[in-house]
C-alpha positions in Angstrom: 19.3 -16.7 11.2 21.5 -18.7 14.7 23.7 -20.7 12.5 24.8 -17.5 11.1 25.7 -15.6 14.8 27.1 -18.9 16.2 30.0 -19.2 13.1 30.6 -15.9 13.6 31.1 -16.3 17.4 28.0 -14.7 18.8 28.5 -11.3 16.3 25.4 -9.2 16.4 22.0 -10.1 14.3 23.4 -7.5 11.4 26.5 -7.9 11.8 26.2 -12.0 11.3 24.4 -11.8 8.8 26.6 -9.9 6.5 29.4 -11.9 7.3 27.9 -14.9 6.7 26.1 -13.3 2.6 30.4 -12.7 2.5 31.3 -15.6 3.3 29.0 -17.4 1.3 30.2 -15.3 -1.7 33.8 -15.8 -1.5 33.0 -19.6 -1.4 30.9 -19.6 -4.4 33.2 -17.9 -6.1 36.5 -20.3 -4.9 34.1 -22.6 -5.9 33.7 -21.7 -9.7 37.3 -20.7 -9.8 38.3 -24.3 -9.3 36.0 -25.7 -11.3 37.0 -23.3 -14.2 40.1 -24.6 -13.7 39.4 -27.7 -14.2 38.3 -26.8 -16.9 41.0 -25.4 -18.8 42.4 -28.1 -17.4 40.7 -30.8 -19.6 40.4 -28.9 -22.1 43.3 -28.2 -22.9 44.0 -32.6 -22.7 40.7 -32.5 -25.0 41.9 -29.7 -27.6 45.8 -32.5 -27.8 43.4 -35.7 -28.3 41.6 -33.7 -30.8 44.0 -32.7 -32.8 45.2 -36.3 -32.6 42.3 -37.9 -34.0 42.1 -35.0 -36.9 45.6 -36.1 -38.2 45.4 -40.0 -37.9 41.6 -39.0 -39.4 42.5 -36.3 -42.7 46.8 -36.6 -42.7 48.5 -39.9 -41.1 47.1 -42.0 -44.8 50.0 -39.5 -46.9 52.5 -37.8 -43.2 52.2 -41.2 -42.1 51.1 -40.9 -37.9 54.8 -40.3 -36.4 54.7 -37.3 -39.8 57.3 -39.3 -41.5 55.6 -40.0 -45.3 53.9 -43.5 -46.2 53.9 -45.1 -49.1 51.6 -43.4 -50.7 52.4 -40.0 -49.1 55.9 -40.3 -50.3 54.4 -41.3 -54.3 53.0 -37.6 -53.8 56.1 -36.4 -52.8 54.2 -35.7 -49.2 56.3 -33.9 -46.9 58.2 -35.3 -43.5 56.5 -33.5 -41.4 58.9 -33.6 -38.5 61.6 -32.4 -40.0 63.3 -28.5 -40.6 61.9 -28.0 -44.1 58.6 -27.7 -42.5 58.5 -27.4 -38.9 60.4 -23.9 -39.7 57.0 -22.5 -41.1 55.0 -20.3 -39.3 51.6 -21.4 -37.8 50.0 -18.6 -40.4 52.1 -20.7 -43.3 50.8 -24.5 -42.3 47.5 -23.1 -41.7 47.2 -21.9 -45.4 48.7 -25.1 -46.4 46.0 -27.2 -44.2 43.0 -24.7 -46.0 44.3 -24.4 -49.4 46.4 -27.5 -50.3 50.1 -27.1 -51.6 51.3 -29.6 -55.3 49.3 -32.7 -55.2 47.8 -31.5 -51.1 44.2 -31.5 -50.8 42.6 -28.3 -49.7 41.3 -28.8 -46.9 39.1 -26.0 -45.4 35.5 -27.1 -47.3 35.7 -29.4 -45.0 37.4 -28.6 -41.5 36.9 -25.6 -39.7 39.1 -23.0 -38.4 39.3 -24.5 -34.8 40.1 -27.7 -36.4 42.6 -26.7 -38.8 44.4 -24.8 -35.6 44.2 -27.9 -33.5 45.9 -29.5 -36.1 48.7 -27.4 -36.7 49.6 -27.6 -32.6 49.3 -31.1 -33.5 51.8 -31.0 -35.9 54.3 -28.5 -34.2 54.0 -31.5 -31.5 55.7 -34.1 -34.3 58.8 -32.3 -35.0 58.9 -33.0 -31.0 59.2 -36.1 -31.2 61.6 -37.1 -34.3 
């Protein structure tokens, strides 16, 4: 392993091999950590996009793409999702309303999984900031 010896400044063969292995392991760990960080950032952006696409597919017909009720929504007394009445609710309360429905709103627990509902709740929170 001449490469290890030359890289490590002429250390004895056994010490050079051990040092070279440590350098390789450290490099692998560093690359792995960097890849995980990139994946986490990409996942966060993807989650926001998914929450928005779920909202548009399931909620916008009544609540409007911006959270303000459409004509259909107004006829059904849909809430303005940007207003304080909705934004003051806890995430658990919003989750329950999405799962079980409320008044004229149908339940979505049979069509959306828990992860999708969590993404919707997070997206509803962003609507309160857009006003």
